[in-house]
C-alpha positions in Angstrom: -20.6 -9.6 -2.3 -20.9 -12.9 -4.2 -18.6 -15.8 -3.5 -17.3 -15.8 -7.0 -16.5 -12.1 -6.9 -14.8 -12.6 -3.6 -12.7 -15.5 -4.9 -11.7 -13.5 -7.9 -10.6 -10.6 -5.8 -8.7 -12.9 -3.3 -7.0 -14.9 -6.1 -6.1 -11.9 -8.3 -4.8 -10.0 -5.3 -2.6 -12.8 -4.2 -1.3 -13.4 -7.7 -0.8 -9.7 -8.6 1.0 -9.1 -5.2 3.2 -12.2 -5.6 4.2 -11.8 -9.3 3.0 -8.5 -10.5 0.1 -7.3 -12.7 1.8 -7.9 -16.0 2.8 -11.4 -15.1 -0.7 -12.7 -14.4 -3.3 -13.4 -17.0 -7.1 -13.6 -16.9 -7.1 -17.3 -17.7 -4.8 -18.1 -14.8 -6.9 -16.0 -12.4 -10.1 -17.8 -13.6 -8.5 -21.2 -13.3 -7.0 -20.6 -9.9 -10.3 -19.1 -8.6 -12.1 -22.1 -10.0 -14.8 -20.1 -11.7 -16.2 -20.1 -15.3 -15.0 -17.4 -17.7 -18.5 -16.1 -18.1 -18.7 -15.7 -14.3 -15.5 -13.6 -14.4 -17.1 -11.3 -17.0 -20.3 -11.0 -15.0 -18.3 -9.3 -12.3 -15.5 -7.5 -14.2 -15.2 -6.2 -17.7 -11.5 -7.1 -17.8 -8.2 -7.5 -15.9 -7.8 -3.8 -15.3 -11.2 -3.4 -13.6 -10.4 -6.4 -11.4 -7.0 -4.9 -10.4 -8.6 -1.6 -9.7 -11.2 -3.3 -7.4 -8.5 -5.2 -5.6 -6.4 -2.0 -5.0 -9.5 -0.1 -3.9 -10.0 -2.8 -1.3 -6.4 -2.7 -0.3 -6.6 1.1 0.0 -9.7 0.9 2.2 -8.0 -1.5 4.6 -4.8 0.6 4.7 -6.7 3.8 5.3 -8.7 2.2 8.1 -5.4 1.3 9.8 -4.1 4.8 9.3 -7.2 6.3 10.9 -6.9 3.9 13.8 -3.2 4.7 14.3 -4.0 8.5 14.3 -6.7 7.9 16.9 -4.4 6.0 19.3 -3.5 7.6 22.5 0.3 7.5 22.4 3.1 9.9 21.4 3.7 10.7 17.8 7.1 9.0 17.9 5.4 5.7 18.9 3.0 6.0 16.1 5.8 6.6 13.6 7.8 3.7 14.9 4.7 1.5 14.8 4.0 2.3 11.2 7.6 1.4 10.1 7.6 -1.7 12.4 4.4 -2.9 10.9 5.7 -2.6 7.4 8.9 -4.4 8.3 6.9 -7.3 9.8 4.5 -7.4 6.8 7.4 -7.4 4.3 9.2 -10.3 6.0 6.0 -12.3 6.5 4.9 -11.9 2.9 8.2 -12.6 1.2 9.2 -9.0 0.4 6.7 -8.5 -2.4 6.6 -4.8 -1.7 3.8 -2.3 -1.8 1.1 -3.5 -4.1 0.4 0.1 -5.2 4.1 0.9 -6.0 4.7 -2.4 -7.8 1.4 -2.1 -9.8 2.0 1.5 -10.7 5.1 0.5 -12.8 3.0 -1.9 -14.8 0.0 0.1 -16.0 -0.5 3.0 -18.3 -0.7 6.5 -16.9 -4.3 7.0 -18.0 -5.7 3.7 -16.6 -8.4 3.2 -14.0 -5.7 1.4 -11.9 -3.5 4.5 -12.0 -6.4 6.7 -10.8 -6.9 4.3 -7.8 -3.2 4.4 -7.0 -2.9 8.2 -7.2 -6.0 8.6 -4.9 -4.5 6.2 -2.4 -1.1 7.9 -2.5 -2.7 11.3 -1.9 -4.6 9.8 1.1 -1.4 8.3 2.4 0.4 11.7 2.0 -2.4 13.3 4.0 -2.1 10.6 6.7 1.7 11.3 7.1 1.0 15.1 7.2 -1.7 14.6 9.9 0.6 12.5 11.9 3.3 15.2 11.7 0.7 17.9 12.6 -0.1 15.9 15.7 3.5 16.6 16.9 2.6 20.3 17.3 4.3 21.6 14.1 3.0 24.6 12.3 1.1 23.7 9.1 4.0 24.2 6.6 6.5 22.4 8.8 4.0 19.5 9.4 3.5 19.2 5.7 7.2 19.0 5.0 7.9 16.6 7.8 4.9 14.4 6.7 6.2 14.4 3.1 9.6 13.4 4.3 8.2 10.5 6.3 6.2 9.3 3.4 9.2 9.4 1.1 11.3 7.5 3.7 8.5 5.0 4.1 7.8 4.3 0.4 11.5 4.3 -0.5 12.3 1.9 2.3 9.6 -0.5 1.1 11.0 -0.4 -2.4 14.5 -1.1 -1.3 13.4 -3.8 1.1 11.7 -5.5 -1.8 14.7 -5.1 -4.0 17.1 -6.5 -1.4 14.8 -9.0 0.3 15.7 -7.5 3.7 14.1 -5.4 6.3 17.2 -3.3 7.0 16.0 -0.4 4.7 12.8 -0.1 6.7 14.7 -0.2 10.0 17.1 2.6 8.8 14.2 4.7 7.4 12.5 4.3 10.8 15.6 5.6 12.6 15.8 8.5 10.1 12.1 9.3 10.6 12.5 9.5 14.3 15.6 11.7 14.0 13.6 14.1 11.8 10.9 14.2 14.4 13.3 15.0 17.2 15.2 17.6 15.1 12.1 19.3 13.7 
């Protein structure tokens, strides 16, 4: 990957994550990345394509972490707790900007390239939670339901943590997820 493309992705990702897709313009990205406008357009046809590329990279990184967590040799409860704990730490460390996929989804049209990337990531994330639930020995339908509940707890907690600037929603969702595991 060229250095200019990498700088664009890094800069846009940071700005989009901190302030949101709608609040960041191409000229600001170009100036902050310290590249020429023509260089931007050599790599991306526009802001939407840049955002989609950034989210694809975020998805790849997240999905890699999900695969690694699934492969770990520890009880399912420990994996669930680790996923929530990791999110709480990330939110606090990054200033409660929230999930880049959730935040960006509210700012783009339903038929955009960005929305397609977000939907694909959300489906992969749903499959991760269902696989994690299946590892607990549940029958397929029960694992699907438990995994879906965990995903909703997780994403809802991230949203509320962002709204409130606090990790307590993630901590409470973690407790609820573990209670569901024990009760299921």
